[in-house]
TORVEX-884180 format. One record per atom (N, C-alpha, C, O, CB): x, y, z; residue in one letter. Coordinates in steps of 0.001 Angstrom, whole numbers, plus 500000, padded with zeros to 6 digits. Glycine has a CB too. Layout:
% TORVEX-884180
+--------+--------+--------+------+
|      X |      Y |      Z | rest |
+--------+--------+--------+------+
|      X |      Y |      Z |    a |
...
+--------+--------+--------+------+
END
This chain:
% TORVEX-884180
+--------+--------+--------+------+
|      X |      Y |      Z | rest |
+--------+--------+--------+------+
| 500850 | 498838 | 500000 |    m |
| 500000 | 500000 | 500000 |    m |
| 500901 | 501232 | 500000 |    m |
| 502011 | 501197 | 500531 |    m |
| 499030 | 499994 | 501220 |    m |
| 500421 | 502312 | 499406 |    k |
| 501174 | 503561 | 499355 |    k |
| 500403 | 504650 | 500087 |    k |
| 499193 | 504542 | 500288 |    k |
| 501453 | 503979 | 497891 |    k |
| 501112 | 505697 | 500482 |    a |
| 500515 | 506784 | 501260 |    a |
| 499320 | 507410 | 500546 |    a |
| 498335 | 507762 | 501194 |    a |
| 501558 | 507853 | 501549 |    a |
| 499389 | 507554 | 499227 |    n |
| 498291 | 508187 | 498496 |    n |
| 497052 | 507292 | 498394 |    n |
| 496006 | 507752 | 497936 |    n |
| 498756 | 508568 | 497105 |    n |
| 497147 | 506028 | 498810 |    e |
| 496007 | 505117 | 498798 |    e |
| 495234 | 505117 | 500114 |    e |
| 494152 | 504535 | 500193 |    e |
| 496477 | 503721 | 498489 |    e |
| 495774 | 505762 | 501146 |    v |
| 495146 | 505753 | 502470 |    v |
| 493972 | 506724 | 502497 |    v |
| 494128 | 507907 | 502194 |    v |
| 496173 | 506118 | 503569 |    v |
| 492784 | 506212 | 502866 |    n |
| 491596 | 507044 | 503004 |    n |
| 490595 | 506347 | 503924 |    n |
| 490758 | 505170 | 504247 |    n |
| 490960 | 507337 | 501617 |    n |
| 489568 | 507068 | 504343 |    k |
| 488572 | 506554 | 505298 |    k |
| 487824 | 505335 | 504771 |    k |
| 487312 | 504547 | 505565 |    k |
| 487574 | 507643 | 505643 |    k |
| 487747 | 505159 | 503455 |    n |
| 487034 | 504012 | 502879 |    n |
| 487727 | 502684 | 503183 |    n |
| 487136 | 501625 | 502970 |    n |
| 486902 | 504184 | 501373 |    n |
| 488953 | 502717 | 503669 |    l |
| 489683 | 501488 | 503987 |    l |
| 489258 | 500884 | 505325 |    l |
| 489528 | 499711 | 505585 |    l |
| 491174 | 501766 | 504007 |    l |
| 488599 | 501666 | 506173 |    i |
| 488187 | 501152 | 507486 |    i |
| 487263 | 499958 | 507289 |    i |
| 486289 | 500025 | 506540 |    i |
| 487480 | 502261 | 508329 |    i |
| 487587 | 498859 | 507978 |    g |
| 486815 | 497624 | 507875 |    g |
| 487347 | 496645 | 506836 |    g |
| 486869 | 495514 | 506757 |    g |
| 485400 | 497951 | 507555 |    g |
| 488325 | 497058 | 506042 |    k |
| 488894 | 496183 | 505009 |    k |
| 489909 | 495227 | 505618 |    k |
| 490626 | 495581 | 506554 |    k |
| 489554 | 497016 | 503892 |    k |
| 489964 | 494010 | 505078 |    k |
| 490943 | 493020 | 505511 |    k |
| 492268 | 493267 | 504810 |    k |
| 492305 | 493611 | 503629 |    k |
| 490442 | 491589 | 505232 |    k |
| 493356 | 493086 | 505554 |    v |
| 494696 | 493300 | 505013 |    v |
| 495647 | 492224 | 505511 |    v |
| 495395 | 491551 | 506511 |    v |
| 495219 | 494692 | 505396 |    v |
| 496740 | 492084 | 504787 |    k |
| 497899 | 491315 | 505247 |    k |
| 498972 | 492339 | 505557 |    k |
| 499151 | 493303 | 504812 |    k |
| 498391 | 490246 | 504169 |    k |
| 499694 | 492132 | 506668 |    c |
| 500746 | 493074 | 507047 |    c |
| 501853 | 492315 | 507768 |    c |
| 501707 | 491134 | 508085 |    c |
| 500182 | 494216 | 507945 |    c |
| 502950 | 493001 | 508022 |    v |
| 504076 | 492412 | 508733 |    v |
| 504221 | 493133 | 510066 |    v |
| 504351 | 494356 | 510113 |    v |
| 505393 | 492503 | 507893 |    v |
| 504198 | 492359 | 511151 |    n |
| 504409 | 492906 | 512484 |    n |
| 505423 | 492025 | 513198 |    n |
| 505238 | 490811 | 513287 |    n |
| 503069 | 492995 | 513286 |    n |
| 506482 | 492624 | 513701 |    l |
| 507561 | 491908 | 514389 |    l |
| 508151 | 490808 | 513507 |    l |
| 508526 | 489743 | 513997 |    l |
| 507045 | 491304 | 515700 |    l |
| 508229 | 491076 | 512209 |    g |
| 508824 | 490137 | 511268 |    g |
| 507924 | 488987 | 510878 |    g |
| 508356 | 488080 | 510166 |    g |
| 510066 | 489597 | 511835 |    g |
| 506681 | 489004 | 511330 |    e |
| 505746 | 487917 | 511050 |    e |
| 504581 | 488449 | 510223 |    e |
| 504011 | 489490 | 510552 |    e |
| 505235 | 487273 | 512366 |    e |
| 504223 | 487741 | 509150 |    e |
| 503084 | 488152 | 508339 |    e |
| 501793 | 487748 | 509039 |    e |
| 501617 | 486589 | 509413 |    e |
| 503158 | 487529 | 506922 |    e |
| 500891 | 488713 | 509214 |    v |
| 499621 | 488466 | 509882 |    v |
| 498482 | 489051 | 509057 |    v |
| 498695 | 489920 | 508211 |    v |
| 499625 | 489063 | 511305 |    v |
| 497274 | 488566 | 509314 |    e |
| 496074 | 489098 | 508683 |    e |
| 495310 | 489898 | 509722 |    e |
| 495283 | 489540 | 510899 |    e |
| 495189 | 487960 | 508085 |    e |
| 494687 | 490985 | 509277 |    g |
| 493942 | 491818 | 510203 |    g |
| 492930 | 492684 | 509482 |    g |
| 492690 | 492530 | 508284 |    g |
| 494883 | 492682 | 511003 |    g |
| 492338 | 493607 | 510247 |    v |
| 491310 | 494511 | 509734 |    v |
| 491700 | 495941 | 510101 |    v |
| 492106 | 496208 | 511232 |    v |
| 489894 | 494149 | 510308 |    v |
| 491579 | 496849 | 509151 |    i |
| 491864 | 498263 | 509402 |    i |
| 490730 | 498831 | 510250 |    i |
| 489559 | 498722 | 509885 |    i |
| 492024 | 499066 | 508056 |    i |
| 491087 | 499445 | 511398 |    f |
| 490052 | 500016 | 512253 |    f |
| 490165 | 501527 | 512412 |    f |
| 489280 | 502148 | 513001 |    f |
| 490104 | 499371 | 513603 |    f |
| 491233 | 502132 | 511899 |    d |
| 491399 | 503578 | 512030 |    d |
| 492412 | 504072 | 511011 |    d |
| 493258 | 503312 | 510540 |    d |
| 491842 | 503957 | 513461 |    d |
| 492316 | 505358 | 510676 |    i |
| 493284 | 506030 | 509814 |    i |
| 494091 | 506975 | 510699 |    i |
| 493528 | 507701 | 511519 |    i |
| 492576 | 506804 | 508629 |    i |
| 495411 | 506963 | 510529 |    y |
| 496303 | 507826 | 511300 |    y |
| 496881 | 508875 | 510360 |    y |
| 497311 | 508559 | 509250 |    y |
| 497440 | 507000 | 511993 |    y |
| 496888 | 510137 | 510818 |    e |
| 497511 | 511190 | 510017 |    e |
| 497970 | 512319 | 510931 |    e |
| 497229 | 512759 | 511811 |    e |
| 496529 | 511725 | 508939 |    e |
| 499199 | 512782 | 510714 |    d |
| 499691 | 513992 | 511358 |    d |
| 500436 | 514809 | 510311 |    d |
| 500272 | 514565 | 509115 |    d |
| 500613 | 513658 | 512581 |    d |
| 501249 | 515773 | 510732 |    e |
| 501924 | 516665 | 509780 |    e |
| 502883 | 515912 | 508858 |    e |
| 503037 | 516287 | 507695 |    e |
| 502687 | 517748 | 510532 |    e |
| 503527 | 514861 | 509357 |    e |
| 504569 | 514181 | 508593 |    e |
| 504197 | 512787 | 508099 |    e |
| 504761 | 512318 | 507110 |    e |
| 505786 | 514084 | 509420 |    e |
| 503260 | 512116 | 508766 |    f |
| 502971 | 510713 | 508455 |    f |
| 501493 | 510471 | 508199 |    f |
| 500628 | 511215 | 508663 |    f |
| 503439 | 509823 | 509585 |    f |
| 501226 | 509405 | 507442 |    i |
| 499866 | 508940 | 507217 |    i |
| 499913 | 507411 | 507240 |    i |
| 500892 | 506807 | 506802 |    i |
| 499275 | 509490 | 505853 |    i |
| 498858 | 506798 | 507747 |    g |
| 498867 | 505341 | 507816 |    g |
| 497552 | 504771 | 508288 |    g |
| 496550 | 505478 | 508399 |    g |
| 499961 | 504876 | 508721 |    g |
| 497570 | 503479 | 508564 |    v |
| 496375 | 502771 | 509014 |    v |
| 496695 | 502028 | 510309 |    v |
| 497815 | 501560 | 510509 |    v |
| 495861 | 501784 | 507921 |    v |
| 495700 | 501930 | 511178 |    r |
| 495818 | 501115 | 512385 |    r |
| 495089 | 499805 | 512111 |    r |
| 493962 | 499792 | 511616 |    r |
| 495227 | 501856 | 513656 |    r |
| 495760 | 498699 | 512445 |    i |
| 495264 | 497369 | 512113 |    i |
| 495124 | 496531 | 513373 |    i |
| 496037 | 496483 | 514197 |    i |
| 496197 | 496675 | 511109 |    i |
| 493968 | 495863 | 513524 |    k |
| 493793 | 494842 | 514562 |    k |
| 494080 | 493513 | 513900 |    k |
| 493547 | 493219 | 512830 |    k |
| 492341 | 494874 | 515204 |    k |
| 494931 | 492696 | 514538 |    h |
| 495311 | 491414 | 513943 |    h |
| 495350 | 490335 | 515007 |    h |
| 495188 | 490610 | 516196 |    h |
| 496675 | 491519 | 513239 |    h |
| 495566 | 489102 | 514568 |    e |
| 495672 | 487992 | 515511 |    e |
| 496838 | 488241 | 516460 |    e |
| 497835 | 488839 | 516054 |    e |
| 495853 | 486644 | 514765 |    e |
| 496742 | 487802 | 517703 |    p |
| 497792 | 488068 | 518697 |    p |
| 499153 | 487474 | 518311 |    p |
| 499240 | 486363 | 517787 |    p |
| 497369 | 487515 | 520044 |    p |
| 500208 | 488247 | 518585 |    i |
| 501581 | 487798 | 518383 |    i |
| 502289 | 487853 | 519730 |    i |
| 502305 | 488897 | 520382 |    i |
| 502325 | 488673 | 517309 |    i |
| 502866 | 486747 | 520144 |    q |
| 503634 | 486685 | 521393 |    q |
| 505063 | 487121 | 521107 |    q |
| 505706 | 486585 | 520204 |    q |
| 503603 | 485247 | 522009 |    q |
| 505569 | 488092 | 521871 |    w |
| 506946 | 488567 | 521728 |    w |
| 507526 | 488666 | 523134 |    w |
| 507331 | 489670 | 523820 |    w |
| 507018 | 489959 | 520967 |    w |
| 508224 | 487648 | 523555 |    g |
| 508698 | 487607 | 524938 |    g |
| 507510 | 487496 | 525871 |    g |
| 506680 | 486598 | 525724 |    g |
| 509542 | 488861 | 525279 |    g |
| 507424 | 488402 | 526829 |    n |
| 506295 | 488414 | 527766 |    n |
| 505136 | 489265 | 527274 |    n |
| 504102 | 489344 | 527938 |    n |
| 506749 | 488919 | 529115 |    n |
| 505292 | 489903 | 526117 |    d |
| 504265 | 490811 | 525596 |    d |
| 503455 | 490153 | 524499 |    d |
| 503940 | 489275 | 523784 |    d |
| 504900 | 492093 | 525071 |    d |
| 502201 | 490596 | 524377 |    v |
| 501309 | 490144 | 523313 |    v |
| 500848 | 491381 | 522548 |    v |
| 500345 | 492336 | 523141 |    v |
| 500084 | 489329 | 523886 |    v |
| 501021 | 491357 | 521236 |    f |
| 500631 | 492478 | 520389 |    f |
| 499419 | 492087 | 519553 |    f |
| 499376 | 491009 | 518961 |    f |
| 501803 | 492917 | 519479 |    f |
| 498410 | 493007 | 519514 |    k |
| 497177 | 492749 | 518767 |    k |
| 496869 | 493850 | 517766 |    k |
| 495932 | 493726 | 516977 |    k |
| 496014 | 492591 | 519722 |    k |
| 497653 | 494935 | 517790 |    t |
| 497430 | 496041 | 516863 |    t |
| 498762 | 496490 | 516269 |    t |
| 499835 | 496198 | 516796 |    t |
| 496725 | 497223 | 517574 |    t |
| 498654 | 497206 | 515160 |    l |
| 499832 | 497713 | 514457 |    l |
| 499488 | 499043 | 513815 |    l |
| 498409 | 499194 | 513242 |    l |
| 500331 | 496701 | 513391 |    l |
| 500393 | 500014 | 513902 |    l |
| 500296 | 501243 | 513129 |    l |
| 501220 | 501070 | 511939 |    l |
| 502442 | 501052 | 512092 |    l |
| 500672 | 502519 | 513986 |    l |
| 500649 | 500945 | 510771 |    s |
| 501408 | 500806 | 509531 |    s |
| 501372 | 502161 | 508843 |    s |
| 500314 | 502593 | 508386 |    s |
| 500823 | 499664 | 508602 |    s |
| 502530 | 502846 | 508761 |    n |
| 502507 | 504209 | 508244 |    n |
| 503631 | 504494 | 507272 |    n |
| 504521 | 503672 | 507051 |    n |
| 502573 | 505180 | 509372 |    n |
| 503563 | 505691 | 506693 |    s |
| 504521 | 506151 | 505696 |    s |
| 504691 | 507657 | 505855 |    s |
| 503760 | 508357 | 506253 |    s |
| 504055 | 505786 | 504249 |    s |
| 505884 | 508149 | 505543 |    r |
| 506117 | 509598 | 505570 |    r |
| 505444 | 510231 | 504361 |    r |
| 505510 | 509692 | 503256 |    r |
| 507645 | 509925 | 505586 |    r |
| 504794 | 511379 | 504569 |    k |
| 504169 | 512124 | 503474 |    k |
| 505258 | 512829 | 502660 |    k |
| 506322 | 513145 | 503192 |    k |
| 503129 | 513157 | 504022 |    k |
| 504996 | 513076 | 501378 |    p |
| 505959 | 513879 | 500595 |    p |
| 506108 | 515271 | 501211 |    p |
| 505133 | 515856 | 501681 |    p |
| 505503 | 513996 | 499107 |    p |
| 507337 | 515795 | 501205 |    s |
| 507627 | 517124 | 501737 |    s |
| 508855 | 517649 | 500992 |    s |
| 509482 | 516896 | 500246 |    s |
| 507868 | 517088 | 503304 |    s |
| 509214 | 518934 | 501178 |    p |
| 510414 | 519450 | 500508 |    p |
| 511672 | 518643 | 500859 |    p |
| 512546 | 518461 | 500011 |    p |
| 510625 | 520914 | 500881 |    p |
| 511763 | 518165 | 502093 |    m |
| 512929 | 517398 | 502501 |    m |
| 512891 | 515967 | 501936 |    m |
| 513932 | 515388 | 501628 |    m |
| 513018 | 517361 | 504028 |    m |
| 511682 | 515409 | 501804 |    f |
| 511483 | 514063 | 501247 |    f |
| 510469 | 514160 | 500106 |    f |
| 509298 | 513831 | 500297 |    f |
| 510992 | 513051 | 502354 |    f |
| 510905 | 514610 | 498907 |    p |
| 509955 | 514868 | 497818 |    p |
| 509130 | 513641 | 497405 |    p |
| 508003 | 513791 | 496933 |    p |
| 510701 | 515382 | 496619 |    p |
| 509669 | 512449 | 497574 |    n |
| 508915 | 511248 | 497211 |    n |
| 508296 | 510577 | 498429 |    n |
| 507744 | 509482 | 498319 |    n |
| 509816 | 510262 | 496485 |    n |
| 508383 | 511224 | 499595 |    g |
| 507908 | 510595 | 500823 |    g |
| 508794 | 509403 | 501125 |    g |
| 509923 | 509328 | 500639 |    g |
| 506416 | 510164 | 500702 |    g |
| 508299 | 508479 | 501915 |    s |
| 508988 | 507213 | 502128 |    s |
| 507924 | 506179 | 502423 |    s |
| 506860 | 506505 | 502949 |    s |
| 510045 | 507303 | 503290 |    s |
| 508204 | 504957 | 502090 |    e |
| 507170 | 503940 | 502175 |    e |
| 506950 | 503426 | 503587 |    e |
| 505863 | 502931 | 503886 |    e |
| 507513 | 502800 | 501280 |    e |
| 507947 | 503525 | 504472 |    g |
| 507785 | 503015 | 505828 |    g |
| 507307 | 501566 | 505813 |    g |
| 507517 | 500854 | 504831 |    g |
| 506803 | 503887 | 506612 |    g |
| 506667 | 501125 | 506895 |    n |
| 506165 | 499754 | 506901 |    n |
| 504834 | 499624 | 506174 |    n |
| 504314 | 498516 | 506038 |    n |
| 506018 | 499264 | 508323 |    n |
| 504275 | 500735 | 505704 |    l |
| 503032 | 500691 | 504928 |    l |
| 503213 | 499875 | 503647 |    l |
| 502254 | 499291 | 503142 |    l |
| 502564 | 502116 | 504586 |    l |
| 504444 | 499834 | 503119 |    k |
| 504702 | 499081 | 501895 |    k |
| 504495 | 497579 | 502081 |    k |
| 504325 | 496855 | 501100 |    k |
| 506114 | 499346 | 501415 |    k |
| 504508 | 497099 | 503338 |    f |
| 504275 | 495687 | 503616 |    f |
| 502804 | 495379 | 503929 |    f |
| 502472 | 494258 | 504312 |    f |
| 505146 | 495246 | 504773 |    f |
| 501931 | 496371 | 503766 |    t |
| 500501 | 496213 | 504032 |    t |
| 499776 | 496114 | 502697 |    t |
| 499939 | 496983 | 501841 |    t |
| 499942 | 497401 | 504888 |    t |
| 498982 | 495071 | 502511 |    e |
| 498247 | 494925 | 501259 |    e |
| 496822 | 494444 | 501530 |    e |
| 496570 | 493643 | 502431 |    e |
| 498973 | 493948 | 500316 |    e |
| 495907 | 494960 | 500721 |    l |
| 494503 | 494554 | 500841 |    l |
| 494346 | 493104 | 500410 |    l |
| 495046 | 492632 | 499514 |    l |
| 493587 | 495471 | 499993 |    l |
| 493430 | 492410 | 501051 |    m |
| 493160 | 491015 | 500706 |    m |
| 491938 | 490926 | 499807 |    m |
| 491547 | 489830 | 499405 |    m |
| 492955 | 490167 | 501974 |    m |
+--------+--------+--------+------+
END
C-alpha cells in the first residue's frame, strides 16, 4: 500500500501486514495522520513477543515534503489489501 492510497474508505477492510517480522492478517480500524505521516491502524491475531502480546499495528509512511519529495514507504509498503 502507498501513502496516496490511504483514506477513510479502507476502514473495515481486511489486510495482510508484517508485524515483528511475522506476516499476519487483520482489519483496518482507524486512519492515522499527522503533519509528517499517514497510515492505518490494524487489529490482527495476537503475536507473542517475549512476555508481551501484540494485537494492533500502526502501519505508516512519511508524506511527501520538501525534505522528502517522494515521501517514504515506511512499513506501509508491507501492508496489502486482501
